All heavy atoms as a GROMACS GRO file, in nm:
protein
  471
    1MET      N    1   5.133  10.415  10.740
    1MET     CA    2   5.029  10.381  10.834
    1MET      C    3   5.062  10.246  10.892
    1MET      O    4   5.117  10.160  10.826
    1MET     CB    5   4.894  10.375  10.756
    1MET     CG    6   4.779  10.342  10.846
    1MET     SD    7   4.619  10.340  10.760
    1MET     CE    8   4.616  10.503  10.690
    2ILE      N    9   5.024  10.226  11.020
    2ILE     CA   10   5.045  10.106  11.092
    2ILE      C   11   4.918  10.042  11.131
    2ILE      O   12   4.822  10.108  11.179
    2ILE     CB   13   5.131  10.135  11.220
    2ILE    CG1   14   5.262  10.204  11.185
    2ILE    CG2   15   5.153  10.006  11.298
    2ILE    CD1   16   5.357  10.123  11.100
    3ALA      N   17   4.906   9.910  11.113
    3ALA     CA   18   4.786   9.834  11.156
    3ALA      C   19   4.823   9.751  11.274
    3ALA      O   20   4.920   9.673  11.268
    3ALA     CB   21   4.740   9.746  11.042
    4SER      N   22   4.752   9.760  11.383
    4SER     CA   23   4.764   9.671  11.492
    4SER      C   24   4.668   9.556  11.470
    4SER      O   25   4.547   9.581  11.440
    4SER     CB   26   4.726   9.738  11.625
    4SER     OG   27   4.822   9.837  11.656
    5VAL      N   28   4.719   9.435  11.474
    5VAL     CA   29   4.638   9.314  11.439
    5VAL      C   30   4.635   9.219  11.550
    5VAL      O   31   4.728   9.213  11.633
    5VAL     CB   32   4.683   9.252  11.309
    5VAL    CG1   33   4.684   9.347  11.195
    5VAL    CG2   34   4.820   9.184  11.324
    6GLN      N   35   4.531   9.135  11.552
    6GLN     CA   36   4.520   9.021  11.648
    6GLN      C   37   4.499   8.896  11.574
    6GLN      O   38   4.425   8.890  11.481
    6GLN     CB   39   4.406   9.043  11.742
    6GLN     CG   40   4.439   9.116  11.869
    6GLN     CD   41   4.318   9.122  11.964
    6GLN    OE1   42   4.207   9.101  11.926
    6GLN    NE2   43   4.348   9.152  12.086
    7PHE      N   44   4.572   8.792  11.616
    7PHE     CA   45   4.556   8.660  11.564
    7PHE      C   46   4.436   8.594  11.630
    7PHE      O   47   4.409   8.621  11.750
    7PHE     CB   48   4.681   8.573  11.586
    7PHE     CG   49   4.793   8.614  11.501
    7PHE    CD1   50   4.874   8.726  11.531
    7PHE    CD2   51   4.824   8.547  11.386
    7PHE    CE1   52   4.985   8.761  11.452
    7PHE    CE2   53   4.926   8.580  11.302
    7PHE     CZ   54   5.006   8.691  11.335
    8PRO      N   55   4.362   8.504  11.564
    8PRO     CA   56   4.248   8.438  11.625
    8PRO      C   57   4.291   8.370  11.755
    8PRO      O   58   4.392   8.300  11.759
    8PRO     CB   59   4.204   8.336  11.520
    8PRO     CG   60   4.253   8.390  11.389
    8PRO     CD   61   4.381   8.465  11.426
    9GLY      N   62   4.212   8.386  11.858
    9GLY     CA   63   4.240   8.322  11.987
    9GLY      C   64   4.342   8.388  12.069
    9GLY      O   65   4.381   8.340  12.180
   10SER      N   66   4.394   8.502  12.032
   10SER     CA   67   4.496   8.576  12.106
   10SER      C   68   4.438   8.708  12.154
   10SER      O   69   4.358   8.773  12.084
   10SER     CB   70   4.621   8.602  12.016
   10SER     OG   71   4.714   8.683  12.082
   11ASN      N   72   4.485   8.752  12.270
   11ASN     CA   73   4.445   8.880  12.324
   11ASN      C   74   4.556   8.989  12.296
   11ASN      O   75   4.535   9.104  12.319
   11ASN     CB   76   4.427   8.875  12.476
   11ASN     CG   77   4.304   8.795  12.508
   11ASN    OD1   78   4.207   8.791  12.431
   11ASN    ND2   79   4.303   8.730  12.622
   12ARG      N   80   4.671   8.943  12.246
   12ARG     CA   81   4.781   9.034  12.220
   12ARG      C   82   4.777   9.088  12.081
   12ARG      O   83   4.731   9.018  11.986
   12ARG     CB   84   4.911   8.954  12.236
   12ARG     CG   85   5.032   9.041  12.229
   12ARG     CD   86   5.156   8.971  12.273
   12ARG     NE   87   5.266   9.067  12.258
   12ARG     CZ   88   5.390   9.029  12.237
   12ARG    NH1   89   5.424   8.902  12.231
   12ARG    NH2   90   5.486   9.120  12.220
   13SER      N   91   4.814   9.215  12.064
   13SER     CA   92   4.812   9.272  11.928
   13SER      C   93   4.958   9.291  11.879
   13SER      O   94   5.050   9.304  11.958
   13SER     CB   95   4.736   9.404  11.928
   13SER     OG   96   4.801   9.500  12.009
   14TYR      N   97   4.976   9.294  11.747
   14TYR     CA   98   5.103   9.305  11.686
   14TYR      C   99   5.094   9.412  11.579
   14TYR      O  100   4.991   9.426  11.510
   14TYR     CB  101   5.140   9.175  11.620
   14TYR     CG  102   5.158   9.060  11.713
   14TYR    CD1  103   5.046   8.983  11.748
   14TYR    CD2  104   5.277   9.032  11.775
   14TYR    CE1  105   5.055   8.879  11.837
   14TYR    CE2  106   5.290   8.928  11.866
   14TYR     CZ  107   5.175   8.851  11.894
   14TYR     OH  108   5.188   8.748  11.985
   15ASP      N  109   5.197   9.494  11.564
   15ASP     CA  110   5.197   9.608  11.468
   15ASP      C  111   5.260   9.563  11.336
   15ASP      O  112   5.369   9.500  11.332
   15ASP     CB  113   5.273   9.728  11.521
   15ASP     CG  114   5.198   9.795  11.639
   15ASP    OD1  115   5.082   9.764  11.661
   15ASP    OD2  116   5.261   9.879  11.702
   16TYR      N  117   5.196   9.598  11.227
   16TYR     CA  118   5.243   9.569  11.092
   16TYR      C  119   5.234   9.697  11.010
   16TYR      O  120   5.140   9.776  11.027
   16TYR     CB  121   5.158   9.460  11.022
   16TYR     CG  122   5.189   9.321  11.067
   16TYR    CD1  123   5.135   9.268  11.179
   16TYR    CD2  124   5.275   9.238  10.990
   16TYR    CE1  125   5.164   9.139  11.220
   16TYR    CE2  126   5.302   9.111  11.030
   16TYR     CZ  127   5.247   9.059  11.143
   16TYR     OH  128   5.277   8.928  11.184
   17ILE      N  129   5.324   9.715  10.919
   17ILE     CA  130   5.318   9.828  10.824
   17ILE      C  131   5.207   9.800  10.726
   17ILE      O  132   5.198   9.687  10.673
   17ILE     CB  133   5.455   9.845  10.748
   17ILE    CG1  134   5.569   9.871  10.847
   17ILE    CG2  135   5.447   9.950  10.642
   17ILE    CD1  136   5.704   9.844  10.795
   18ALA      N  137   5.119   9.899  10.701
   18ALA     CA  138   5.005   9.879  10.610
   18ALA      C  139   5.035   9.948  10.479
   18ALA      O  140   5.023  10.073  10.477
   18ALA     CB  141   4.879   9.931  10.677
   19PRO      N  142   5.067   9.874  10.376
   19PRO     CA  143   5.093   9.939  10.244
   19PRO      C  144   4.969   9.969  10.163
   19PRO      O  145   4.974  10.011  10.050
   19PRO     CB  146   5.181   9.833  10.172
   19PRO     CG  147   5.135   9.703  10.232
   19PRO     CD  148   5.099   9.733  10.373
   20PHE      N  149   4.852   9.944  10.222
   20PHE     CA  150   4.725   9.975  10.161
   20PHE      C  151   4.627  10.023  10.269
   20PHE      O  152   4.656   9.999  10.385
   20PHE     CB  153   4.666   9.853  10.088
   20PHE     CG  154   4.663   9.728  10.167
   20PHE    CD1  155   4.559   9.702  10.255
   20PHE    CD2  156   4.770   9.636  10.164
   20PHE    CE1  157   4.556   9.585  10.334
   20PHE    CE2  158   4.770   9.522  10.238
   20PHE     CZ  159   4.663   9.502  10.324
   21PRO      N  160   4.522  10.096  10.237
   21PRO     CA  161   4.429  10.145  10.340
   21PRO      C  162   4.367  10.032  10.424
   21PRO      O  163   4.323   9.932  10.365
   21PRO     CB  164   4.327  10.224  10.256
   21PRO     CG  165   4.393  10.252  10.125
   21PRO     CD  166   4.487  10.137  10.100
   22VAL      N  167   4.360  10.053  10.550
   22VAL     CA  168   4.298   9.955  10.641
   22VAL      C  169   4.206  10.025  10.737
   22VAL      O  170   4.216  10.143  10.754
   22VAL     CB  171   4.405   9.874  10.722
   22VAL    CG1  172   4.492   9.789  10.631
   22VAL    CG2  173   4.491   9.967  10.803
   23HIS      N  174   4.116   9.951  10.798
   23HIS     CA  175   4.025  10.003  10.897
   23HIS      C  176   4.004   9.894  11.006
   23HIS      O  177   4.017   9.775  10.978
   23HIS     CB  178   3.894  10.053  10.836
   23HIS     CG  179   3.818   9.946  10.761
   23HIS    ND1  180   3.736   9.852  10.820
   23HIS    CD2  181   3.818   9.914  10.632
   23HIS    CE1  182   3.690   9.768  10.732
   23HIS    NE2  183   3.738   9.807  10.613
   24VAL      N  184   3.962   9.938  11.123
   24VAL     CA  185   3.932   9.849  11.235
   24VAL      C  186   3.825   9.752  11.191
   24VAL      O  187   3.727   9.789  11.131
   24VAL     CB  188   3.894   9.922  11.361
   24VAL    CG1  189   3.848   9.833  11.471
   24VAL    CG2  190   4.009  10.010  11.407
   25GLY      N  191   3.850   9.622  11.220
   25GLY     CA  192   3.750   9.519  11.186
   25GLY      C  193   3.784   9.450  11.054
   25GLY      O  194   3.730   9.344  11.026
   26MET      N  195   3.872   9.505  10.977
   26MET     CA  196   3.909   9.448  10.847
   26MET      C  197   3.994   9.320  10.866
   26MET      O  198   4.075   9.315  10.962
   26MET     CB  199   3.993   9.550  10.771
   26MET     CG  200   4.030   9.515  10.634
   26MET     SD  201   4.116   9.660  10.558
   26MET     CE  202   4.139   9.600  10.396
   27LYS      N  203   3.975   9.218  10.783
   27LYS     CA  204   4.055   9.096  10.788
   27LYS      C  205   4.163   9.113  10.682
   27LYS      O  206   4.138   9.153  10.566
   27LYS     CB  207   3.972   8.977  10.750
   27LYS     CG  208   3.853   8.952  10.846
   27LYS     CD  209   3.901   8.902  10.978
   27LYS     CE  210   3.777   8.866  11.061
   27LYS     NZ  211   3.804   8.815  11.189
   28VAL      N  212   4.292   9.087  10.726
   28VAL     CA  213   4.405   9.099  10.632
   28VAL      C  214   4.494   8.973  10.643
   28VAL      O  215   4.483   8.899  10.741
   28VAL     CB  216   4.485   9.227  10.664
   28VAL    CG1  217   4.403   9.351  10.631
   28VAL    CG2  218   4.535   9.227  10.806
   29VAL      N  219   4.583   8.961  10.549
   29VAL     CA  220   4.675   8.848  10.552
   29VAL      C  221   4.814   8.896  10.587
   29VAL      O  222   4.859   8.996  10.536
   29VAL     CB  223   4.676   8.782  10.413
   29VAL    CG1  224   4.780   8.669  10.407
   29VAL    CG2  225   4.537   8.732  10.371
   30VAL      N  226   4.879   8.819  10.678
   30VAL     CA  227   5.017   8.848  10.718
   30VAL      C  228   5.101   8.722  10.693
   30VAL      O  229   5.050   8.611  10.695
   30VAL     CB  230   5.029   8.894  10.864
   30VAL    CG1  231   4.958   9.028  10.883
   30VAL    CG2  232   4.979   8.787  10.961
   31GLU      N  233   5.231   8.738  10.678
   31GLU     CA  234   5.321   8.627  10.664
   31GLU      C  235   5.378   8.594  10.800
   31GLU      O  236   5.424   8.686  10.874
   31GLU     CB  237   5.432   8.667  10.565
   31GLU     CG  238   5.528   8.551  10.534
   31GLU     CD  239   5.464   8.441  10.452
   31GLU    OE1  240   5.381   8.473  10.365
   31GLU    OE2  241   5.494   8.324  10.479
   32THR      N  242   5.377   8.467  10.838
   32THR     CA  243   5.436   8.421  10.967
   32THR      C  244   5.538   8.315  10.937
   32THR      O  245   5.554   8.272  10.821
   32THR     CB  246   5.328   8.365  11.058
   32THR    OG1  247   5.288   8.239  11.012
   32THR    CG2  248   5.210   8.461  11.074
   33ARG      N  249   5.607   8.271  11.040
   33ARG     CA  250   5.703   8.159  11.017
   33ARG      C  251   5.637   8.033  10.970
   33ARG      O  252   5.702   7.948  10.910
   33ARG     CB  253   5.774   8.131  11.155
   33ARG     CG  254   5.865   8.239  11.200
   33ARG     CD  255   5.931   8.203  11.328
   33ARG     NE  256   5.940   8.325  11.408
   33ARG     CZ  257   5.969   8.330  11.530
   33ARG    NH1  258   5.988   8.221  11.601
   33ARG    NH2  259   5.972   8.442  11.595
   34ARG      N  260   5.507   8.020  10.997
   34ARG     CA  261   5.435   7.898  10.955
   34ARG      C  262   5.356   7.921  10.825
   34ARG      O  263   5.274   7.838  10.787
   34ARG     CB  264   5.336   7.861  11.064
   34ARG     CG  265   5.407   7.828  11.191
   34ARG     CD  266   5.306   7.790  11.300
   34ARG     NE  267   5.371   7.786  11.430
   34ARG     CZ  268   5.319   7.802  11.543
   34ARG    NH1  269   5.188   7.837  11.547
   34ARG    NH2  270   5.384   7.792  11.660
   35GLY      N  271   5.377   8.033  10.760
   35GLY     CA  272   5.304   8.064  10.638
   35GLY      C  273   5.208   8.178  10.650
   35GLY      O  274   5.220   8.254  10.754
   36GLU      N  275   5.119   8.196  10.563
   36GLU     CA  276   5.023   8.306  10.571
   36GLU      C  277   4.916   8.282  10.675
   36GLU      O  278   4.874   8.166  10.696
   36GLU     CB  279   4.960   8.330  10.439
   36GLU     CG  280   5.059   8.383  10.335
   36GLU     CD  281   4.996   8.420  10.204
   36GLU    OE1  282   4.879   8.382  10.177
   36GLU    OE2  283   5.062   8.494  10.122
   37ALA      N  284   4.868   8.389  10.739
   37ALA     CA  285   4.762   8.381  10.837
   37ALA      C  286   4.662   8.497  10.816
   37ALA      O  287   4.710   8.609  10.782
   37ALA     CB  288   4.821   8.385  10.978
   38VAL      N  289   4.540   8.474  10.839
   38VAL     CA  290   4.437   8.581  10.833
   38VAL      C  291   4.420   8.636  10.976
   38VAL      O  292   4.396   8.561  11.070
   38VAL     CB  293   4.302   8.525  10.781
   38VAL    CG1  294   4.197   8.637  10.783
   38VAL    CG2  295   4.320   8.472  10.642
   39VAL      N  296   4.432   8.768  10.990
   39VAL     CA  297   4.422   8.834  11.118
   39VAL      C  298   4.324   8.948  11.103
   39VAL      O  299   4.284   8.989  10.994
   39VAL     CB  300   4.558   8.884  11.166
   39VAL    CG1  301   4.656   8.769  11.189
   39VAL    CG2  302   4.617   8.983  11.065
   40GLU      N  303   4.281   9.005  11.223
   40GLU     CA  304   4.188   9.115  11.223
   40GLU      C  305   4.258   9.244  11.265
   40GLU      O  306   4.335   9.245  11.363
   40GLU     CB  307   4.074   9.090  11.316
   40GLU     CG  308   3.967   9.197  11.320
   40GLU     CD  309   3.850   9.168  11.406
   40GLU    OE1  310   3.838   9.051  11.453
   40GLU    OE2  311   3.761   9.254  11.429
   41VAL      N  312   4.229   9.353  11.196
   41VAL     CA  313   4.286   9.484  11.233
   41VAL      C  314   4.206   9.536  11.354
   41VAL      O  315   4.083   9.542  11.349
   41VAL     CB  316   4.274   9.586  11.115
   41VAL    CG1  317   4.325   9.723  11.159
   41VAL    CG2  318   4.352   9.534  10.998
   42VAL      N  319   4.279   9.564  11.464
   42VAL     CA  320   4.211   9.608  11.589
   42VAL      C  321   4.246   9.755  11.619
   42VAL      O  322   4.195   9.811  11.715
   42VAL     CB  323   4.244   9.519  11.708
   42VAL    CG1  324   4.188   9.380  11.685
   42VAL    CG2  325   4.398   9.514  11.736
   43GLY      N  326   4.336   9.812  11.539
   43GLY     CA  327   4.374   9.951  11.561
   43GLY      C  328   4.457  10.001  11.442
   43GLY      O  329   4.516   9.922  11.369
   44VAL      N  330   4.451  10.131  11.422
   44VAL     CA  331   4.528  10.197  11.316
   44VAL      C  332   4.602  10.316  11.377
   44VAL      O  333   4.541  10.392  11.454
   44VAL     CB  334   4.436  10.246  11.200
   44VAL    CG1  335   4.518  10.317  11.094
   44VAL    CG2  336   4.355  10.130  11.142
   45LYS      N  337   4.731  10.329  11.348
   45LYS     CA  338   4.806  10.438  11.404
   45LYS      C  339   4.906  10.494  11.302
   45LYS      O  340   4.930  10.427  11.195
   45LYS     CB  341   4.878  10.398  11.532
   45LYS     CG  342   4.944  10.265  11.538
   45LYS     CD  343   4.998  10.238  11.677
   45LYS     CE  344   4.998  10.092  11.707
   45LYS     NZ  345   5.066  10.065  11.832
   46GLU      N  346   4.964  10.606  11.329
   46GLU     CA  347   5.055  10.671  11.237
   46GLU      C  348   5.193  10.611  11.235
   46GLU      O  349   5.254  10.601  11.133
   46GLU     CB  350   5.066  10.818  11.270
   46GLU     CG  351   4.942  10.902  11.234
   46GLU     CD  352   4.912  10.897  11.086
   46GLU    OE1  353   5.006  10.916  11.007
   46GLU    OE2  354   4.792  10.879  11.055
   47LYS      N  355   5.244  10.571  11.355
   47LYS     CA  356   5.376  10.510  11.359
   47LYS      C  357   5.392  10.411  11.473
   47LYS      O  358   5.311  10.414  11.567
   47LYS     CB  359   5.482  10.618  11.363
   47LYS     CG  360   5.471  10.712  11.479
   47LYS     CD  361   5.574  10.820  11.474
   47LYS     CE  362   5.548  10.924  11.575
   47LYS     NZ  363   5.651  11.033  11.575
   48SER      N  364   5.492  10.327  11.464
   48SER     CA  365   5.520  10.228  11.563
   48SER      C  366   5.666  10.189  11.551
   48SER      O  367   5.720  10.166  11.442
   48SER     CB  368   5.432  10.105  11.549
   48SER     OG  369   5.479   9.998  11.625
   49ASP      N  370   5.737  10.174  11.664
   49ASP     CA  371   5.874  10.122  11.667
   49ASP      C  372   5.874   9.973  11.652
   49ASP      O  373   5.976   9.913  11.628
   49ASP     CB  374   5.945  10.166  11.797
   49ASP     CG  375   5.966  10.317  11.800
   49ASP    OD1  376   5.971  10.381  11.695
   49ASP    OD2  377   5.975  10.375  11.911
   50ALA      N  378   5.763   9.907  11.679
   50ALA     CA  379   5.754   9.764  11.677
   50ALA      C  380   5.726   9.702  11.540
   50ALA      O  381   5.751   9.586  11.521
   50ALA     CB  382   5.649   9.716  11.780
   51ALA      N  383   5.677   9.778  11.448
   51ALA     CA  384   5.637   9.731  11.317
   51ALA      C  385   5.759   9.710  11.228
   51ALA      O  386   5.834   9.805  11.202
   51ALA     CB  387   5.539   9.825  11.251
   52THR      N  388   5.788   9.585  11.192
   52THR     CA  389   5.901   9.556  11.103
   52THR      C  390   5.858   9.483  10.977
   52THR      O  391   5.933   9.479  10.882
   52THR     CB  392   6.008   9.474  11.176
   52THR    OG1  393   5.948   9.349  11.219
   52THR    CG2  394   6.064   9.547  11.295
   53ALA      N  395   5.742   9.426  10.976
   53ALA     CA  396   5.688   9.351  10.859
   53ALA      C  397   5.565   9.422  10.806
   53ALA      O  398   5.501   9.498  10.876
   53ALA     CB  399   5.656   9.208  10.900
   54SER      N  400   5.534   9.392  10.681
   54SER     CA  401   5.418   9.455  10.618
   54SER      C  402   5.305   9.353  10.601
   54SER      O  403   5.325   9.234  10.593
   54SER     CB  404   5.450   9.503  10.476
   54SER     OG  405   5.545   9.606  10.481
   55LEU      N  406   5.178   9.408  10.597
   55LEU     CA  407   5.066   9.327  10.567
   55LEU      C  408   5.084   9.274  10.422
   55LEU      O  409   5.143   9.344  10.338
   55LEU     CB  410   4.939   9.409  10.573
   55LEU     CG  411   4.904   9.474  10.707
   55LEU    CD1  412   4.781   9.562  10.689
   55LEU    CD2  413   4.889   9.371  10.812
   56VAL      N  414   5.034   9.157  10.393
   56VAL     CA  415   5.050   9.103  10.258
   56VAL      C  416   4.940   9.152  10.163
   56VAL      O  417   4.969   9.204  10.058
   56VAL     CB  418   5.051   8.947  10.262
   56VAL    CG1  419   5.055   8.886  10.123
   56VAL    CG2  420   5.167   8.897  10.346
   57ARG      N  421   4.817   9.139  10.208
   57ARG     CA  422   4.701   9.181  10.125
   57ARG      C  423   4.573   9.175  10.211
   57ARG      O  424   4.570   9.108  10.314
   57ARG     CB  425   4.686   9.091  10.002
   57ARG     CG  426   4.656   8.947  10.036
   57ARG     CD  427   4.644   8.858   9.915
   57ARG     NE  428   4.620   8.719   9.952
   57ARG     CZ  429   4.715   8.636   9.987
   57ARG    NH1  430   4.841   8.671   9.989
   57ARG    NH2  431   4.685   8.510  10.024
   58PRO      N  432   4.471   9.239  10.162
   58PRO     CA  433   4.342   9.219  10.227
   58PRO      C  434   4.288   9.076  10.210
   58PRO      O  435   4.329   9.014  10.107
   58PRO     CB  436   4.247   9.319  10.158
   58PRO     CG  437   4.335   9.411  10.080
   58PRO     CD  438   4.464   9.336  10.055
   59GLU      N  439   4.212   9.026  10.302
   59GLU     CA  440   4.154   8.893  10.287
   59GLU      C  441   4.059   8.898  10.164
   59GLU      O  442   3.985   8.998  10.153
   59GLU     CB  443   4.084   8.842  10.411
   59GLU     CG  444   4.024   8.709  10.392
   59GLU     CD  445   3.939   8.663  10.509
   59GLU    OE1  446   3.872   8.751  10.570
   59GLU    OE2  447   3.937   8.546  10.539
   60ALA      N  448   4.058   8.796  10.084
   60ALA     CA  449   3.968   8.793   9.968
   60ALA      C  450   3.822   8.790  10.018
   60ALA      O  451   3.790   8.716  10.106
   60ALA     CB  452   3.997   8.674   9.885
   61MET      N  453   3.736   8.870   9.957
   61MET     CA  454   3.596   8.872   9.991
   61MET      C  455   3.515   8.799   9.885
   61MET      O  456   3.508   8.844   9.770
   61MET     CB  457   3.550   9.018  10.001
   61MET     CG  458   3.623   9.100  10.104
   61MET     SD  459   3.594   9.041  10.269
   61MET     CE  460   3.504   9.176  10.332
   62PHE      N  461   3.465   8.685   9.919
   62PHE     CA  462   3.386   8.606   9.824
   62PHE      C  463   3.248   8.598   9.863
   62PHE      O  464   3.205   8.590   9.969
   62PHE     CB  465   3.446   8.467   9.807
   62PHE     CG  466   3.582   8.465   9.753
   62PHE    CD1  467   3.695   8.447   9.831
   62PHE    CD2  468   3.603   8.489   9.614
   62PHE    CE1  469   3.820   8.448   9.779
   62PHE    CE2  470   3.730   8.490   9.564
   62PHE     CZ  471   3.840   8.468   9.642
   0.00000   0.00000   0.00000
């Protein structure tokens, strides 16, 4: 499964491999060059040629 995600303040989406179930609106953690970032899932699809990295984990819910 592939998650399309958006970084805060960005209109562009990026595809990541989802190793756990995700849904639109979910907050997840991804690894970037600057460290971990919390992003929002804006779409879910079956496959993508652009996805090369995986989601790290769901954002902790406290």
